[in-house]
C-alpha positions as CSV (number, residue, x, y, z in Angstrom):
1,X,-23.2,-5.3,11.3
2,X,-20.5,-7.9,10.7
3,X,-17.1,-7.3,12.3
4,X,-14.0,-7.1,10.2
5,X,-11.6,-10.1,9.9
6,X,-7.9,-10.6,9.6
7,X,-8.4,-10.6,5.8
8,X,-9.9,-7.1,6.0
9,X,-6.9,-5.9,8.1
10,X,-4.4,-7.6,5.7
11,X,-6.2,-6.1,2.6
12,X,-6.2,-2.7,4.2
13,X,-2.5,-2.9,5.0
14,X,-1.7,-3.9,1.4
15,X,-3.7,-1.0,0.1
16,X,-1.9,1.4,2.5
17,X,1.5,0.1,1.4
18,X,0.6,0.2,-2.3
19,X,-0.7,3.8,-1.9
20,X,2.7,4.8,-0.4
21,X,4.6,2.8,-3.0
22,X,2.7,4.6,-5.8
23,X,3.4,8.0,-4.2
24,X,-0.1,8.9,-3.1
25,X,-0.9,10.6,0.2
26,X,-4.0,9.4,2.0
27,X,-5.6,12.7,1.1
28,X,-4.8,12.4,-2.6
29,X,-6.2,8.8,-2.9
30,X,-9.3,9.7,-0.8
31,X,-10.0,12.6,-3.2
32,X,-9.7,10.4,-6.2
33,X,-12.1,7.9,-4.6
34,X,-14.4,10.8,-3.6
35,X,-14.4,9.7,0.0
36,X,-13.0,11.2,3.2
37,X,-9.5,10.6,4.5
38,X,-11.1,9.1,7.6
39,X,-13.0,6.6,5.5
40,X,-9.8,5.6,3.6
41,X,-8.0,5.3,6.9
42,X,-10.7,2.9,8.2
43,X,-10.2,0.8,5.0
44,X,-6.5,0.8,5.5
45,X,-6.7,-0.2,9.1
46,X,-9.3,-2.9,8.4
47,X,-11.9,-1.2,10.6
48,X,-14.3,-1.0,7.7
49,X,-14.8,-3.6,5.0
50,X,-14.0,-2.7,1.4
51,X,-16.7,-3.5,-1.2
52,X,-15.7,-5.1,-4.4
53,X,-16.7,-2.0,-6.4
54,X,-14.5,0.2,-4.1
55,X,-11.6,-2.3,-4.4
56,X,-12.0,-2.1,-8.1
57,X,-11.7,1.7,-8.0
58,X,-8.6,1.5,-5.7
59,X,-7.0,-1.0,-8.0
60,X,-7.6,1.1,-11.1
61,X,-6.1,4.2,-9.4
62,X,-3.1,2.3,-8.1
63,X,-2.7,0.6,-11.5
64,X,-2.7,-3.0,-10.2
65,X,-5.2,-5.8,-10.6
66,X,-7.6,-6.6,-7.9
67,X,-6.5,-10.2,-8.0
68,X,-2.9,-9.2,-7.3
69,X,-3.9,-7.1,-4.3
70,X,-6.0,-9.9,-2.9
71,X,-3.8,-12.9,-3.7
72,X,-0.2,-11.6,-3.3
73,X,0.6,-12.6,0.2
74,X,4.1,-11.3,0.5
75,X,4.7,-8.3,-1.7
76,X,2.6,-5.7,0.0
77,X,1.5,-6.9,3.4
78,X,3.2,-5.5,6.4
79,X,3.2,-7.0,9.8
80,X,1.2,-5.3,12.5
81,X,3.2,-2.3,13.7
82,X,5.8,-2.6,11.0
83,X,6.1,1.1,10.2
84,X,9.8,0.8,9.2
85,X,9.0,-0.7,5.8
86,X,6.3,1.8,5.1
87,X,8.6,4.7,6.1
88,X,11.3,3.3,3.7
89,X,8.7,3.0,0.9
90,X,7.7,6.6,1.5
91,X,11.2,7.8,1.2
92,X,11.9,5.7,-1.9
93,X,8.7,6.9,-3.6
94,X,10.0,10.5,-3.2
95,X,13.1,9.8,-5.4
96,X,12.3,10.9,-8.9
97,X,15.8,10.6,-10.4
98,X,16.0,7.2,-12.2
99,X,19.8,6.9,-11.8
100,X,19.5,7.4,-8.0
101,X,16.8,4.7,-7.9
102,X,19.0,2.3,-9.8
103,X,21.9,3.1,-7.4
104,X,19.7,2.5,-4.4
105,X,18.5,-0.8,-5.9
106,X,22.1,-1.9,-6.5
107,X,23.0,-1.0,-2.9
108,X,20.0,-2.9,-1.5
109,X,20.8,-5.9,-3.6
110,X,24.5,-5.9,-2.4
111,X,23.3,-5.6,1.2
112,X,20.9,-8.5,0.9
113,X,23.6,-10.7,-0.6
114,X,25.8,-10.0,2.4
115,X,23.1,-10.9,5.0
């Protein structure tokens, strides 16, 4: 059995962050994929490799192209141990009021400009 690589870990991290961004729990996405939560966790941690057909299923469910998941180096990847960004994404994904989201976006943009 081949061991996983940094690519597998990065891909898993992107999938985990996308899942949170799209508002899915690990259980919900695993159910849609018809796999266990443990298997999905192994994909997200890069412990198990993801087949092309499984990646295609994940991309379809998360409504994003496989190419974007694989090639986008900055948008979705989190550094090892960087739970803060994931936690913030979880909180933001829970906001359903569009006007509150717009206010939050404006606040973040103003903060970024000051840094």
